[in-house]
C-alpha positions in Angstrom: 104.0 44.6 77.8 104.2 43.1 74.1 101.1 45.4 73.9 102.5 48.1 75.4 105.4 48.0 73.1 103.0 47.8 70.0 101.3 51.3 71.3 105.1 53.0 71.4 106.0 51.6 68.1 102.9 52.9 66.7 103.2 56.0 67.9 106.7 56.9 66.9 106.2 55.3 63.2 103.1 57.6 62.9 104.7 60.7 64.1 107.9 60.1 61.8 105.7 59.1 59.0 103.6 62.3 59.5 100.0 60.9 60.2 97.5 62.1 62.6 97.5 61.3 66.0 94.4 60.5 67.5 93.8 60.4 71.7 93.8 56.7 72.3 90.5 56.9 74.3 88.4 59.4 72.6 89.4 58.7 68.9 89.1 62.5 68.3 91.7 64.4 66.1 93.6 67.1 68.6 92.2 70.9 67.3 95.1 72.8 68.2 94.2 76.8 69.3 91.0 75.4 70.9 90.2 75.1 74.7 87.8 72.9 76.5 85.5 75.9 76.8 85.4 76.5 73.0 85.0 73.1 72.1 81.8 72.6 74.9 80.4 75.8 73.7 81.0 74.6 70.0 77.2 74.9 68.8 76.9 78.4 69.8 78.1 81.6 68.5 80.6 83.1 70.8 80.0 86.6 72.4 82.2 89.3 72.1 82.7 90.8 75.8 83.8 93.4 76.9 84.9 93.1 80.8 85.0 96.2 83.1 86.5 96.3 86.9 85.2 99.2 88.6 84.7 101.0 92.1 87.0 102.0 94.7 90.6 99.8 94.0 91.0 98.5 97.6 92.6 94.7 96.9 92.8 95.2 93.2 96.9 95.6 93.2 97.2 92.8 95.2 98.6 89.4 93.7 95.7 87.0 95.2 93.2 89.0 93.1 95.4 90.3 90.4 96.1 86.4 89.2 92.6 85.6 89.9 91.3 88.0 87.6 93.9 87.0 85.0 93.4 83.5 84.9 89.9 82.6 86.5 88.1 85.4 84.7 90.4 86.4 81.6 92.0 83.1 81.5 89.9 81.3 78.6 87.5 79.5 80.6 84.7 81.4 79.7 85.3 80.5 75.8 85.2 83.9 74.2 86.9 87.3 73.2 87.1 89.3 76.3 88.2 92.9 76.0 89.1 94.2 79.6 88.6 97.9 81.1 89.0 99.7 84.6 87.6 102.6 86.1 88.9 102.8 89.5 89.3 105.1 92.6 92.9 105.2 94.2 92.1 106.1 97.6 89.6 104.6 99.9 87.1 105.2 102.6 84.5 103.1 103.5 80.5 104.3 103.3 79.0 102.6 106.5 79.0 102.4 109.7 82.3 100.7 109.9 84.0 103.7 108.1 87.9 103.9 109.1 90.4 101.7 110.9 91.6 98.4 109.9 89.1 97.9 106.8 90.5 100.9 104.9 93.0 100.1 102.6 96.2 102.5 101.8 96.0 105.4 99.0 97.4 103.5 95.7 99.4 105.8 93.4 98.6 105.7 90.0 101.4 104.3 88.8 100.6 101.3 91.2 97.2 100.7 89.5 98.5 101.5 86.3 100.9 98.5 86.5 98.2 95.9 87.8 96.4 96.9 85.2 99.1 96.3 82.3 99.3 92.8 83.9 95.7 92.4 83.0 96.7 93.3 79.0 94.0 96.5 80.0 95.2 99.3 77.2 96.1 102.3 78.5 92.9 104.4 76.7 90.5 101.6 78.5 91.5 102.8 82.0 90.1 105.6 84.0 91.9 106.4 87.4 90.4 109.2 89.9 91.9 110.4 93.2 88.3 110.0 95.1 87.3 108.3 97.6 84.1 109.9 96.5 82.2 111.4 93.3 80.8 114.9 93.9 77.1 114.6 94.5 74.3 116.5 92.2 74.2 120.0 93.4 71.4 122.9 91.9 68.9 120.2 93.0 66.1 121.6 94.8 64.0 118.5 95.3 67.5 116.8 96.9 68.1 119.9 99.2 66.1 119.1 102.1 67.8 115.4 101.9 71.1 116.8 101.7 70.7 119.4 105.3 69.2 116.3 107.2 72.4 113.6 106.0 74.9 116.2 106.8 73.0 117.0 110.6 72.8 113.4 110.9 76.5 112.9 110.1 77.9 115.7 112.4 75.7 114.0 115.4 77.1 110.8 114.7 73.5 109.4 116.3 71.9 107.8 113.0 71.9 104.8 110.8 74.8 104.6 108.0 72.3 104.6 105.7 71.0 108.3 106.6 74.7 110.1 106.4 76.1 112.3 104.0 78.5 109.4 103.7 76.3 107.1 102.1 74.8 109.6 99.7 78.4 109.9 98.4 78.9 105.9 97.8 75.6 106.1 95.9 77.3 108.7 93.6 80.2 106.4 93.3 78.7 103.5 92.5 76.4 105.1 89.9 79.4 107.1 88.3 81.9 104.3 88.1 79.2 101.9 86.0 77.9 105.1 83.7 81.9 105.5 83.7 82.6 101.8 82.6 79.9 102.0 79.8 81.7 105.6 78.8 84.6 103.2 78.0 83.1 100.5 76.5 80.8 103.0 74.0 84.1 104.4 73.0 85.6 101.1 72.1 82.8 100.3 69.9 83.0 103.5 68.0 86.5 102.4 67.3 85.6 98.8 66.5 82.5 99.8 64.7 80.5 97.3 66.5 78.6 96.7 69.7 79.9 94.1 72.4 77.6 91.1 72.6 78.0 91.0 76.6 78.8 93.1 79.4 80.6 92.3 82.4 80.7 94.8 85.4 82.4 93.7 88.5 84.1 95.1 91.5 87.7 95.7 91.0 88.5 94.2 94.2 86.8 90.8 93.7 88.9 87.4 93.9 87.7 84.7 91.3 88.4 81.5 93.9 87.5 79.3 90.7 87.6 80.0 87.0 83.7 81.0 85.3 82.2 78.5 83.5 82.2 78.4 79.7 79.6 80.8 78.3 76.9 78.3 77.0 76.9 77.5 80.6 75.0 81.1 81.5 71.4 81.5 80.3 71.5 85.5 79.9 68.2 85.4 77.5 65.8 84.0 80.3 63.7 86.1 82.4 62.6 85.5 86.0 59.7 87.7 86.9 60.4 91.3 86.8 64.3 90.7 86.5 66.4 91.9 83.6 68.3 89.7 81.3 71.4 88.6 82.9 72.7 86.9 85.6 74.8 88.1 89.4 76.0 88.0 92.2 74.6 90.5 95.0 75.8 93.6 93.5 79.7 92.5 93.1 79.5 90.8 89.6 77.0 91.2 86.5 76.5 89.6 83.3 74.2 91.3 81.0 73.4 91.2 77.3 74.3 94.7 75.3 71.0 95.7 75.0 70.6 95.3 79.1 73.3 97.2 80.1 72.3 100.8 79.2 69.0 100.4 82.1 71.2 98.8 84.6 74.1 101.3 84.5 73.1 104.4 82.3 69.6 105.5 83.3 70.0 105.5 87.3 72.9 107.6 86.6 71.1 110.1 84.3 67.8 110.3 86.6 70.1 110.8 89.8 72.2 113.3 88.2 69.2 114.9 86.5 68.1 115.4 89.6 65.0 113.4 89.1 65.6 110.5 91.8 66.6 111.2 95.5 68.4 108.8 97.4 65.6 108.9 100.6 67.2 108.9 103.6 67.7 105.5 105.5 67.1 103.8 102.3 69.6 101.5 101.6 71.5 101.6 97.9 70.3 98.3 96.8 66.9 99.0 97.5 67.1 102.1 95.4 68.6 100.5 92.6 66.2 98.0 92.8 62.7 99.9 92.7 64.4 101.8 89.9 66.2 99.6 87.4 64.8 95.7 88.5 67.1 93.3 89.4 69.4 90.4 88.0 68.8 87.0 88.4 71.4 85.7 91.2 73.7 82.7 90.2 75.1 81.4 93.4 77.5 79.2 90.8 79.7 82.6 90.2 82.9 82.3 92.2 83.7 85.2 93.5 84.1 87.1 96.9 84.8 90.5 98.2 88.9 90.8 99.0 89.2 92.4 102.3 92.3 93.5 103.9 94.0 90.9 106.1 93.0 91.1 109.4 89.9 93.1 108.4 87.3 93.4 111.3 84.4 93.0 108.7 85.1 89.9 106.4 82.5 89.4 103.8 83.0 85.4 103.9 80.0 85.0 105.6 78.1 86.1 102.6 79.3 82.5 100.9 77.1 80.8 103.3 73.9 83.0 103.2 74.4 83.0 99.2 75.2 79.4 98.7 78.2 79.8 97.3 80.8 77.4 96.0 83.3 78.0 98.1 83.2 76.3 101.9 82.9 79.6 103.9 84.8 78.2 106.9 87.8 78.0 104.7 87.9 81.6 103.6 88.8 83.3 105.7 92.1 81.6 105.4 91.8 81.0 101.7 91.1 84.7 100.9 91.4 87.7 103.4 93.9 85.7 105.3 96.3 84.7 102.2 99.9 85.7 102.4 99.3 86.8 98.7 96.1 89.2 99.6 98.9 91.7 100.4 101.5 94.4 98.4 104.8 94.3 100.0 
């Protein structure tokens, strides 16, 4: 007890006399304004990061998704300055065999989406909201016409794989358009700022970040594995790339598709189409993201956590994510 009294007396004495207080265990002066990520990465140059949330809004305005983005992506655990952007469609339609039914989200109003974006600190000029759910496919492309006819016929018969439908082609158009749209927003901001961002994060707008992202210096964005582009990804949900790789990944495929150069073969999955044209980004299973379906959805993506060795126990996902009471908007 005597020693404890001495510690209290010493603390009061030092504060009263304006002396610097050091942590009694580490003996390191407190550095106001620095979080642990910035301390850990203090030997590195912090990047200037653009973060664009893209695609169909779906669960984006739900409190669970929104708060996870605010706390676990933009909240400081990365340790670098982040500028957020938003490029979304407010209406939903699943571009696969599960189109319709309980998986489809209700239409969001533009005001609801802007309110959610404001909560994340996204500036008005950095937001684009489309009615959706689809983006227009290229027209006047002779090379594409036979594929268009086959897809429309397939969809009318309702007897073929979802990858052979016209809706699936529209899903590709949406994916490419949202990614290119993000890069347009980012480029416009760079023109205003007078310099380029160092790192681009482009992610689906309907992701829950169930853990904080790690400090930036723990993500190796320079090592190239095989034919991959530099960077890190989680499936096609989340990409983290150096700025000089982002044009190849997000702009070139759009230009080739809408320039009538690269049709999507009937039956070819989108992932394979994109992979064979621009390459892939090494996957990092530590990235703490999950697509957040509606509560009661028939086609939850929680099973992907197990298949991809994610950090979150997939057995907990249905109750913690899809079935969570905050995964709603009421």
